[in-house]
C-alpha positions as CSV (number, residue, x, y, z in Angstrom):
1,M,0.0,0.0,0.0
2,E,1.4,3.4,-1.0
3,A,0.1,6.9,-0.2
4,R,-1.6,8.7,-3.2
5,E,-2.1,12.4,-3.6
6,I,-5.7,13.5,-3.9
7,E,-5.0,16.1,-6.5
8,A,-3.5,13.4,-8.7
9,L,-6.6,11.3,-8.8
10,G,-7.9,10.9,-12.4
11,P,-11.5,10.9,-13.6
12,G,-11.4,7.1,-13.7
13,E,-10.4,6.8,-10.1
14,R,-12.8,9.2,-8.5
15,P,-16.0,7.2,-9.2
16,A,-14.6,4.2,-7.5
17,L,-14.0,6.3,-4.4
18,F,-17.2,8.4,-4.3
19,D,-19.8,6.3,-6.2
20,R,-19.4,3.0,-4.3
21,D,-22.3,0.6,-4.8
22,A,-23.5,-2.6,-3.1
23,G,-23.3,-4.7,-6.3
24,V,-27.1,-5.3,-6.1
25,E,-27.8,-5.1,-9.8
26,E,-25.5,-7.9,-10.6
27,V,-27.7,-10.4,-8.7
28,R,-31.1,-8.6,-8.9
29,E,-32.6,-11.0,-11.5
30,D,-31.6,-14.1,-9.6
31,V,-32.9,-12.6,-6.4
32,R,-36.2,-11.7,-8.0
33,G,-36.7,-15.4,-8.8
34,I,-35.8,-16.5,-5.3
35,V,-38.1,-14.0,-3.7
36,G,-40.9,-14.8,-6.1
37,R,-40.7,-18.5,-5.4
38,V,-40.8,-17.9,-1.6
39,R,-43.8,-15.7,-2.0
40,D,-45.6,-18.3,-4.1
41,E,-44.4,-21.6,-2.6
42,G,-43.7,-20.7,1.0
43,D,-41.8,-23.2,3.2
44,V,-41.2,-25.6,0.3
45,A,-39.1,-23.0,-1.5
46,V,-37.4,-21.8,1.7
47,R,-36.2,-25.4,2.5
48,E,-35.1,-25.9,-1.1
49,F,-33.0,-22.8,-1.0
50,C,-31.5,-23.8,2.4
51,R,-30.3,-27.0,0.7
52,E,-29.0,-25.2,-2.4
53,F,-27.3,-22.2,-0.8
54,D,-26.4,-23.3,2.7
55,D,-26.0,-27.0,2.2
56,V,-28.3,-27.7,5.2
57,E,-31.3,-29.8,5.4
58,V,-33.6,-27.7,7.6
59,G,-36.3,-29.5,9.6
60,N,-38.1,-27.0,11.8
61,L,-37.5,-23.5,10.5
62,D,-38.6,-22.1,13.8
63,V,-35.6,-22.3,16.2
64,T,-36.9,-20.1,19.0
65,D,-36.5,-22.9,21.5
66,A,-32.8,-23.3,20.6
67,A,-32.2,-19.6,21.1
68,E,-33.8,-19.7,24.5
69,R,-31.5,-22.5,25.5
70,A,-28.4,-21.1,23.8
71,H,-27.0,-19.6,27.0
72,E,-26.3,-23.1,28.2
73,R,-23.8,-23.6,25.3
74,V,-22.0,-20.2,25.8
75,D,-19.2,-19.7,28.4
76,D,-19.8,-17.2,31.2
77,D,-17.4,-14.6,29.9
78,L,-19.0,-14.5,26.5
79,L,-22.5,-14.4,28.0
80,D,-21.5,-11.5,30.3
81,A,-20.0,-9.6,27.3
82,I,-23.3,-10.1,25.3
83,R,-25.3,-8.8,28.3
84,T,-23.1,-5.8,28.9
85,A,-23.2,-4.9,25.2
86,A,-27.0,-5.3,25.2
87,D,-27.4,-3.1,28.3
88,N,-25.3,-0.3,26.7
89,V,-27.1,-0.5,23.4
90,R,-30.5,-0.4,25.2
91,E,-29.4,2.5,27.4
92,F,-28.3,4.6,24.3
93,H,-31.4,3.8,22.3
94,E,-33.8,4.6,25.2
95,R,-32.5,8.2,25.0
96,Q,-33.9,8.3,21.4
97,L,-37.5,7.7,22.3
98,P,-39.5,10.8,21.2
99,A,-42.3,12.2,23.4
100,D,-45.8,12.8,22.2
101,W,-46.7,16.5,22.3
102,R,-49.6,18.9,22.0
103,E,-49.4,22.7,22.0
104,D,-51.9,25.6,21.5
105,F,-51.3,27.9,18.6
106,G,-53.9,30.5,19.2
107,G,-57.0,28.2,19.1
108,R,-55.2,25.6,16.9
109,E,-54.3,22.7,19.1
110,L,-51.6,20.9,17.2
111,G,-49.4,17.9,18.1
112,R,-47.6,14.8,17.1
113,R,-47.7,11.3,18.5
114,F,-45.5,8.3,18.0
115,R,-46.5,4.6,17.8
116,P,-44.4,1.5,17.1
117,L,-44.9,-0.9,14.3
118,E,-46.6,-4.1,15.3
119,R,-44.4,-6.6,13.4
120,V,-40.8,-6.3,12.2
121,G,-38.2,-8.7,10.9
122,V,-34.5,-8.4,11.7
123,Y,-31.9,-10.1,9.5
124,V,-28.8,-11.3,11.4
125,P,-26.0,-12.4,9.1
126,G,-24.2,-15.7,9.5
127,G,-22.4,-17.9,7.0
128,A,-18.6,-17.3,7.1
129,A,-18.7,-15.7,10.6
130,A,-21.0,-15.3,13.6
131,Y,-22.5,-11.9,14.3
132,P,-24.1,-11.8,17.8
133,S,-23.5,-8.0,17.7
134,S,-25.8,-7.6,14.7
135,A,-28.5,-9.3,16.7
136,L,-28.2,-6.7,19.4
137,M,-28.1,-3.8,17.0
138,G,-31.2,-4.9,15.2
139,V,-33.4,-6.3,17.9
140,V,-32.8,-4.0,20.9
141,P,-33.9,-0.8,19.2
142,A,-37.1,-2.5,18.0
143,T,-37.9,-3.7,21.6
144,V,-37.1,-0.2,23.0
145,A,-39.5,1.3,20.4
146,G,-42.2,-1.0,21.7
147,V,-42.6,-3.3,18.7
148,D,-45.1,-6.1,19.6
149,H,-43.5,-8.9,17.6
150,V,-39.8,-9.0,16.6
151,A,-38.8,-11.8,14.4
152,V,-35.2,-12.7,13.5
153,A,-34.0,-14.7,10.5
154,T,-30.4,-16.0,10.6
155,P,-28.7,-18.5,8.2
156,P,-29.1,-22.2,9.0
157,A,-26.2,-24.5,9.9
158,E,-25.8,-28.1,11.0
159,E,-25.2,-26.6,14.4
160,M,-26.5,-23.0,14.9
161,N,-23.9,-20.6,16.4
162,A,-24.6,-20.5,20.1
163,A,-23.3,-16.9,20.6
164,T,-25.6,-15.5,17.9
165,L,-28.6,-17.4,19.2
166,A,-27.9,-16.3,22.8
167,A,-27.6,-12.7,21.7
168,I,-30.9,-12.9,19.8
169,H,-32.6,-14.1,22.9
170,E,-30.9,-11.6,25.2
171,A,-31.9,-8.8,22.9
172,G,-35.5,-9.8,23.3
173,A,-36.6,-11.3,20.0
174,D,-40.0,-13.1,20.0
175,V,-39.3,-15.7,17.4
176,V,-36.2,-16.9,15.5
177,Y,-36.1,-18.6,12.1
178,S,-33.3,-20.6,10.6
179,I,-33.3,-19.0,7.2
180,G,-30.6,-17.0,5.4
181,G,-30.1,-14.9,2.3
182,A,-32.6,-13.6,-0.1
183,Q,-35.1,-16.3,0.9
184,A,-35.1,-15.0,4.5
185,V,-36.0,-11.5,3.3
186,G,-38.7,-12.9,1.1
187,A,-40.2,-15.1,3.9
188,L,-40.3,-12.1,6.3
189,A,-41.8,-9.8,3.8
190,Y,-44.5,-12.1,2.4
191,G,-44.9,-14.8,5.1
192,T,-44.9,-18.6,4.7
193,E,-46.7,-21.5,6.5
194,T,-44.2,-21.0,9.3
195,V,-43.1,-17.4,9.0
196,D,-45.5,-14.6,9.8
197,A,-45.2,-11.6,7.5
198,V,-43.9,-8.4,8.9
199,Q,-44.3,-4.7,8.2
200,K,-40.6,-3.9,7.9
201,V,-37.4,-5.8,7.3
202,V,-34.1,-4.4,8.7
203,G,-30.5,-5.5,9.2
204,P,-27.2,-5.9,7.3
205,G,-26.4,-8.7,4.9
206,N,-24.5,-9.5,1.7
207,R,-25.5,-8.3,-1.7
208,W,-28.1,-11.0,-2.1
209,V,-29.8,-9.9,1.1
210,T,-29.6,-6.2,0.0
211,A,-31.0,-7.1,-3.4
212,A,-33.9,-8.9,-1.8
213,K,-34.6,-5.9,0.4
214,A,-34.7,-3.8,-2.8
215,E,-37.1,-6.4,-4.3
216,V,-39.6,-6.5,-1.5
217,R,-39.6,-2.7,-0.9
218,G,-43.1,-1.5,-1.4
219,D,-44.7,-4.7,-0.1
220,A,-42.8,-4.4,3.1
221,D,-40.8,-1.4,4.3
222,I,-37.0,-1.7,4.8
223,D,-34.4,0.3,6.6
224,F,-32.0,1.1,3.7
225,L,-29.8,-0.7,1.1
226,A,-26.4,-1.2,2.5
227,G,-23.2,-2.5,0.8
228,P,-19.9,-3.7,2.0
229,S,-18.5,-2.1,5.2
230,E,-16.2,0.9,5.1
231,V,-14.1,3.2,7.2
232,L,-12.4,6.5,6.6
233,V,-9.8,7.8,9.1
234,L,-9.2,11.6,9.0
235,A,-5.9,12.2,10.7
236,D,-3.4,15.0,11.3
237,E,0.3,14.9,12.3
238,S,-0.6,14.2,16.0
239,A,-2.1,10.8,15.1
240,D,-0.4,7.5,15.9
241,P,0.1,5.7,12.6
242,E,-0.1,2.3,14.3
243,F,-3.6,3.2,15.6
244,V,-4.7,4.4,12.1
245,A,-3.3,1.2,10.5
246,A,-5.0,-1.0,13.1
247,D,-8.4,0.6,12.3
248,L,-7.9,0.1,8.6
249,L,-7.0,-3.5,9.0
250,A,-9.9,-4.2,11.4
251,Q,-12.4,-2.9,8.9
252,A,-10.7,-4.8,6.0
253,E,-11.2,-8.1,7.7
254,H,-15.0,-7.7,7.4
255,D,-15.3,-8.4,3.7
256,P,-13.1,-8.6,0.6
257,H,-15.2,-5.8,-0.8
258,A,-14.8,-3.6,2.2
259,S,-13.4,0.0,1.7
260,V,-10.7,1.3,4.0
261,V,-9.3,4.8,3.6
262,A,-7.0,7.1,5.5
263,V,-6.6,10.8,4.6
264,T,-4.2,13.3,6.0
265,A,-2.3,16.4,5.0
266,D,0.9,15.2,6.7
267,P,3.1,13.3,4.2
268,D,5.2,11.6,7.0
269,L,2.0,10.3,8.6
270,A,0.7,9.0,5.2
271,D,3.9,7.1,4.6
272,A,4.0,5.7,8.1
273,V,0.4,4.5,8.0
274,A,1.0,2.8,4.6
275,E,4.1,1.2,6.0
276,A,2.4,0.1,9.2
277,V,-0.4,-1.6,7.2
278,E,2.1,-3.6,5.2
279,D,4.1,-4.5,8.3
280,R,1.1,-5.9,10.1
281,L,-0.6,-7.6,7.2
282,P,1.3,-10.9,7.5
283,D,0.0,-11.3,11.1
284,C,-3.7,-10.9,10.1
285,E,-5.7,-14.1,10.7
286,R,-8.1,-13.2,7.8
287,R,-5.2,-12.2,5.6
288,E,-6.8,-13.2,2.2
289,T,-9.9,-11.1,3.0
290,V,-7.8,-8.2,4.3
291,E,-5.6,-8.1,1.2
292,A,-8.6,-8.1,-1.1
293,A,-10.1,-5.2,0.7
294,L,-6.9,-3.2,0.7
295,D,-6.6,-3.7,-3.1
296,N,-10.1,-2.3,-3.7
297,D,-10.2,0.8,-5.9
298,A,-12.2,2.5,-3.1
299,S,-9.4,1.8,-0.5
300,G,-6.1,3.6,0.1
301,V,-4.0,6.1,2.0
302,F,-4.5,9.6,0.5
303,L,-2.4,12.7,0.9
304,A,-4.2,16.1,0.8
305,R,-2.5,19.5,0.2
306,S,-4.2,20.8,3.4
307,M,-6.6,19.7,6.1
308,S,-9.3,21.7,4.3
309,E,-8.8,19.5,1.3
310,A,-8.8,16.4,3.5
311,V,-12.1,17.6,5.1
312,L,-13.7,18.1,1.6
313,F,-12.5,14.6,0.6
314,T,-14.0,13.2,3.8
315,E,-17.4,15.0,3.3
316,E,-17.6,13.8,-0.3
317,Y,-16.7,10.2,0.7
318,A,-19.5,10.1,3.3
319,A,-18.2,7.1,5.1
320,E,-20.1,4.5,7.0
321,H,-17.6,4.8,9.8
322,L,-15.6,8.1,10.2
323,S,-12.7,8.1,12.7
324,I,-11.2,11.5,13.4
325,Q,-7.7,11.2,15.0
326,A,-6.5,14.8,15.2
327,E,-5.5,17.3,17.9
328,D,-8.7,19.4,17.3
329,D,-11.1,16.6,16.4
330,E,-14.2,18.6,17.5
331,A,-13.3,21.5,15.0
332,L,-13.0,19.0,12.2
333,L,-16.2,17.3,13.1
334,D,-18.0,20.6,12.9
335,R,-17.0,20.9,9.3
336,I,-18.4,17.4,8.3
337,D,-22.1,16.6,7.9
338,S,-22.0,13.3,6.1
339,A,-21.0,10.2,8.0
340,G,-22.9,7.2,9.4
341,S,-21.1,7.1,12.8
342,V,-18.2,9.2,14.1
343,F,-15.4,8.0,16.3
344,L,-13.4,10.8,18.0
345,G,-9.9,10.5,19.4
346,P,-7.2,7.9,19.5
347,Y,-8.9,5.7,22.0
348,T,-12.3,5.4,20.2
349,P,-11.7,2.5,17.7
350,V,-14.6,1.6,15.3
351,A,-14.7,-1.7,17.1
352,A,-16.1,0.1,20.2
353,G,-19.2,1.1,18.2
354,D,-19.3,-2.3,16.5
355,Y,-19.8,-4.1,19.7
356,A,-20.3,-2.3,23.0
357,S,-20.3,1.5,23.3
358,G,-24.0,1.6,22.7
359,T,-24.4,3.2,19.3
360,N,-25.8,1.3,16.4
361,H,-23.5,-0.4,13.8
362,V,-26.2,-0.8,11.1
363,L,-25.2,2.2,9.1
364,P,-25.5,3.7,5.6
365,T,-22.7,2.8,3.1
366,G,-21.8,3.8,-0.4
367,G,-22.3,7.5,0.3
368,G,-25.8,6.9,1.8
369,A,-24.8,9.1,4.8
370,R,-25.3,12.1,2.5
371,R,-29.1,11.3,2.6
372,F,-30.0,9.4,5.7
373,G,-28.7,8.0,9.0
374,G,-28.3,4.6,10.6
375,L,-30.7,2.2,12.3
376,S,-32.3,3.8,15.4
377,V,-35.5,3.7,17.5
378,E,-37.1,6.0,15.0
379,T,-36.7,3.2,12.4
380,F,-39.4,1.3,14.2
381,L,-41.8,4.2,14.9
382,R,-44.5,5.9,12.8
383,S,-45.7,9.4,13.6
384,T,-49.2,10.9,13.5
385,T,-50.1,14.5,13.6
386,V,-53.1,15.6,15.7
387,Q,-55.1,18.8,15.5
388,R,-58.1,20.4,17.0
389,L,-59.4,23.9,16.0
390,D,-62.0,25.9,17.8
391,R,-64.6,28.0,16.0
392,D,-62.6,31.2,16.2
393,A,-59.4,29.6,14.9
394,L,-61.2,28.1,11.9
395,A,-62.8,31.5,11.3
396,D,-59.4,33.1,11.2
397,L,-58.2,30.6,8.7
398,S,-61.3,30.3,6.6
399,G,-60.3,32.9,4.1
400,T,-56.8,31.4,3.6
401,I,-58.3,27.9,3.2
402,T,-61.1,28.8,0.8
403,T,-58.8,30.9,-1.3
404,L,-56.3,28.2,-1.7
405,A,-58.9,25.5,-2.3
406,E,-60.6,27.5,-5.0
407,A,-57.2,28.2,-6.7
408,E,-56.7,24.4,-6.9
409,G,-60.2,23.9,-8.3
410,L,-61.4,22.0,-5.2
411,D,-64.6,23.8,-4.3
412,G,-65.7,20.9,-2.0
413,H,-62.8,21.7,0.3
414,A,-63.8,25.4,0.4
415,E,-67.4,24.4,1.0
416,S,-66.5,22.2,3.9
417,V,-65.3,25.4,5.6
418,R,-68.1,27.7,4.5
419,R,-70.8,25.3,5.7
420,R,-69.6,25.6,9.3
421,F,-70.4,29.3,9.4
422,E,-73.8,29.2,7.6
């Protein structure tokens, strides 16, 4: 890995950095067929896809009982860690609960109230790795929001991962299904003989899961379409290159398509970070995955001409995870609007948010942070506006209402006001 100058990036290199996508379109047609069969054939199709894609013969798709007993298969230290993380995630998300309100605006009593969805589905990835943390991040906010029925789908295995099942149970899920991939999203969205349909499907997954969420959107709501994980470290000369390199390598082990970036205006730091990455690479347990991520066109160490240029680069990149390791990190943060989650200072690694600080790690990728935020309690709520007008308040507004209604050719609207004063 070598540091590259931002000003030297050509027109062919910039799209790879700033127009990252989840690779959904490449599998969209296949996913459409999978989802369609699950919608039409139910459990039969789900079991067939479990055999085809997971190489598992699934008997009972409902594994809620196994999740309730999973703590018996998990050692005490791991179970304590799951419970501590769950408590922290719950505490942070409880602060997000909005309060209903009503106020008087001169005879116009106006307000807003919030109510949870009744049924949601949370996808918890599996496959090559176990992700108990994703169970906490998806299920806990839903329970805090007050969702009545939280269903979880997670990929099947000959022996389901005990840590993931224990985390699902500790987070408060009501039912757990042994289904993965696009077929899981289809089952949650449309229902099968075993799976009850939900109103909304949330949670991270590979491009097949993401494509399935795109396919069902409209029939069931979703959180957002997320691609491979990514981190950008914005650093100045005060940063420790070993810390920066460690954060890049940590994110790179997620996925061969992950994007890992460091940007700085200090040439010595840029070279030191690149060197530290190369030095530590041989010791990475998931070296093949890490190397692939480092070789991505959307990854690299970039040298800016100034910190202002580095900030502009950071804002345009709109990273899922933004780490700011600089002397005046708060001042830099004030200049950046687009990021999924921000990690300030040398002792706030992205791993803290991934697991246990309390913030959510289901975040927008591919520049999505320019348009929306990550998973939260609000994801599982709907709002309703409420109003009551007294006679004087309506009289004060009657001219405005009738004038606008007549301008739109909607005389019935105007008449509904006039009638009240005849």
